[in-house]
Structures are given as structure tokens and as C-alpha cells.
matplotlib code that plots the C-alpha trace (Angstrom):
import matplotlib.pyplot as plt

x = [60.7, 61.5, 63.2, 59.8, 57.9, 60.3, 59.9, 55.8, 55.8, 55.6, 52.8, 51.1, 46.9, 46.8, 46.8, 47.9, 50.8, 51.8, 51.4, 53.6, 56.4, 56.0, 56.6, 59.6, 61.1, 60.4, 62.2, 65.0, 65.0, 63.7, 61.4, 60.5, 59.4, 57.6, 55.7, 55.1, 53.9, 51.5, 50.3, 49.8, 48.1, 45.8, 44.8, 44.1, 41.5, 39.7, 36.6, 37.5, 38.3, 38.7, 42.3, 44.3, 44.7, 41.0, 40.1, 42.4, 40.8, 37.5, 38.3, 40.0, 36.6, 34.6, 33.6, 33.3, 36.1, 33.6, 31.8, 35.1, 36.3, 36.1, 36.6, 34.8, 30.9, 31.3, 32.7, 34.9, 36.5, 36.9, 38.7, 41.0, 42.2, 43.1, 44.6, 48.0, 48.5, 47.7, 49.7, 52.8, 52.1, 52.3, 55.5, 57.2, 55.9, 57.4, 60.9, 61.0, 60.4, 57.2, 55.3, 52.1, 51.6, 52.4, 50.1, 47.3, 47.9, 47.8, 44.3, 43.1, 44.4, 42.8, 39.8, 39.1, 41.2, 41.2, 40.7, 44.5, 47.0, 49.7, 48.0, 48.2, 51.7, 52.7, 51.1, 53.2, 56.5, 55.6, 54.8, 57.9, 59.5, 58.2, 59.2, 55.7, 56.2, 52.7, 51.0, 53.0, 52.5, 48.6, 49.0, 51.2, 48.6, 45.5, 47.9, 48.2, 44.6, 44.0, 47.0, 48.7, 51.5, 52.2, 55.7, 55.7, 53.3, 55.8, 58.8, 57.2, 56.0, 59.6, 61.1, 58.6, 59.5, 63.2, 63.0, 61.1, 64.1, 61.3, 63.8, 61.9, 58.5, 60.5, 61.9, 58.8, 58.2, 61.6, 61.3, 58.3, 59.8, 62.5]
y = [-106.9, -104.1, -106.4, -108.1, -105.0, -103.7, -106.6, -106.6, -102.9, -102.5, -104.6, -104.2, -104.2, -103.9, -100.0, -100.4, -102.5, -99.8, -97.0, -99.0, -99.6, -95.8, -94.7, -96.9, -95.3, -92.0, -92.8, -93.9, -90.9, -92.8, -89.9, -91.3, -94.6, -93.3, -91.3, -94.3, -96.1, -93.8, -93.5, -97.3, -96.9, -94.6, -96.2, -99.4, -97.5, -96.0, -97.4, -99.6, -97.7, -94.4, -93.0, -91.4, -88.2, -88.0, -88.9, -85.7, -83.4, -84.3, -84.2, -80.7, -79.4, -80.5, -83.9, -86.1, -88.7, -91.4, -92.0, -92.6, -95.3, -98.8, -99.8, -99.4, -98.3, -95.4, -92.0, -92.0, -95.2, -94.3, -90.9, -92.7, -95.0, -91.9, -89.6, -91.7, -91.9, -88.7, -87.6, -89.7, -88.3, -84.6, -85.4, -86.8, -84.2, -81.7, -83.2, -83.7, -80.2, -80.8, -77.7, -78.2, -81.6, -80.5, -77.6, -80.1, -82.4, -79.6, -78.3, -82.2, -82.4, -79.2, -79.6, -83.1, -83.5, -80.1, -81.7, -83.1, -80.6, -82.7, -81.6, -77.7, -78.3, -79.8, -77.0, -74.6, -76.5, -76.2, -72.4, -72.2, -74.0, -71.3, -68.5, -67.4, -66.7, -65.2, -68.2, -70.5, -68.7, -69.2, -72.7, -73.0, -71.2, -73.7, -76.8, -75.3, -74.5, -78.0, -79.5, -76.8, -79.3, -80.8, -80.7, -79.7, -76.5, -75.1, -76.0, -74.3, -71.3, -70.8, -71.0, -68.3, -65.7, -66.5, -65.6, -62.7, -61.9, -61.8, -64.0, -63.3, -64.4, -67.7, -68.6, -69.5, -72.1, -73.5, -74.2, -75.8, -78.0, -79.1]
z = [34.7, 32.4, 30.1, 30.0, 29.5, 26.7, 24.9, 24.7, 24.6, 21.0, 20.8, 24.0, 23.9, 27.3, 28.3, 31.6, 30.5, 27.7, 30.5, 32.7, 30.2, 29.5, 33.2, 32.9, 29.9, 31.0, 34.3, 32.0, 30.0, 26.7, 26.1, 22.5, 24.1, 26.8, 23.8, 21.8, 25.0, 25.8, 22.0, 22.7, 25.6, 24.4, 21.3, 23.8, 24.9, 22.1, 20.3, 17.4, 14.1, 16.1, 15.3, 18.5, 16.5, 15.9, 19.5, 20.6, 17.8, 19.0, 22.8, 22.2, 20.6, 23.5, 23.1, 26.2, 26.3, 28.0, 24.7, 22.6, 25.1, 25.0, 28.7, 31.6, 31.6, 34.1, 33.5, 36.4, 35.9, 32.7, 33.3, 35.7, 32.9, 30.6, 33.6, 33.4, 29.4, 28.8, 31.7, 30.5, 26.9, 28.2, 30.1, 27.1, 24.7, 27.2, 27.6, 23.7, 23.2, 21.3, 22.1, 19.8, 21.8, 25.3, 24.8, 23.7, 26.7, 29.2, 27.5, 28.0, 31.6, 32.8, 31.1, 32.4, 35.7, 37.2, 40.6, 40.6, 42.3, 40.1, 36.9, 37.8, 39.1, 35.9, 33.8, 36.0, 35.3, 31.2, 31.8, 33.4, 30.4, 28.3, 30.7, 31.4, 35.3, 35.4, 34.2, 36.0, 39.4, 38.6, 37.8, 41.0, 43.3, 41.9, 42.6, 46.4, 46.5, 45.9, 48.2, 50.3, 51.0, 47.3, 46.9, 43.2, 43.7, 46.4, 45.0, 41.6, 43.7, 44.9, 41.5, 40.0, 43.1, 42.9, 39.0, 40.2, 42.5, 45.3, 47.5, 50.6, 49.5, 47.8, 50.9, 53.2, 49.9, 50.1, 53.6, 53.4, 50.4, 52.6]

ax = plt.figure().add_subplot(projection="3d")
ax.plot(x, y, z, "-o")
ax.set_aspect("equal")
plt.show()
């Protein structure tokens, strides 16, 4: 299946196929391929003639993404279609050290998917990468507010507290992770 996906990824017109390929590439550590696949998946969702960079620019300025997409007439379905390729692009950008792209994807995910604990935990991980412990702690707290048992949120809080050398406060989070 991976070989078939790899052969079809460059010309994938189906956003779900491109996103699946991107997830596979990410698992294999092929971050450039994952970034390209996420871009392909996003392009496949856009209205004809709308470029990816323009879409991102418009959405960052507050435009509703629903009117910019070609599929799924209802807003809930459209946001679900956007979630995977945007999250994939965010993770690939982080792994590739593309701070501008990662920050943009963080902004989009926090704005359009704030109900997801995974989004807040990923934002916390990015803040850890940036060594911004205060921001990371806030993101992890939001993740745990949404899902008190979210493993990435628990582990992230433990890491923040350990970096602050507050071992006693970190221990309960570590125990809950295990």
C-alpha cells in the first residue's frame, strides 16, 4: 500500500489520498514529502483558481475557510476535511525547522480547531521546541482542560515542570502518563 501511495502522491487529486500519503511519509521521517503531500491535500480542497498561499493569507486575516473550499456544503464537514492536512503541514513544518510555516499552522489550528486537545498539545510541543515554557504550560493546561487524560498534554506538563526543576509537581503527571 505504501508503494502505491508513493507512486500516486505526486498526482493525487483526492485530498484524502494525499493526506494519507503525507501521514505515511511523516511516520517514515520523510518530512519534505509529508509537507508536499499536505500541500497537495490542501490544494485539492480549495476552490478552483485559489492558490494555497492566498488561501493561507486570507484565513490568517480572518476569512472563513468554508467559503474558500470546493467540497462539503456544511461547515462541520469542511472543517473536518481541513483538520488532517493542516495538522500534517504543521508537524512537517516543525520537523523541518520552518518556523514561519509552523507558526502559521499553529495559528490556524488554534483558531479553527480549539475544541481539540491534540491541537493544544501540539502547540505546547512547539512552544517547548522554542523554549517558551510559560506558553507551553498554558497550551498544555488547555489540552488537559479539554481532555484530562490526554497523554500528550500530561507528558508535556511533566516536561515543562521538569525543565523548571519542579520535580515534585512533575511526578503526578509522569505517573498518569504511565
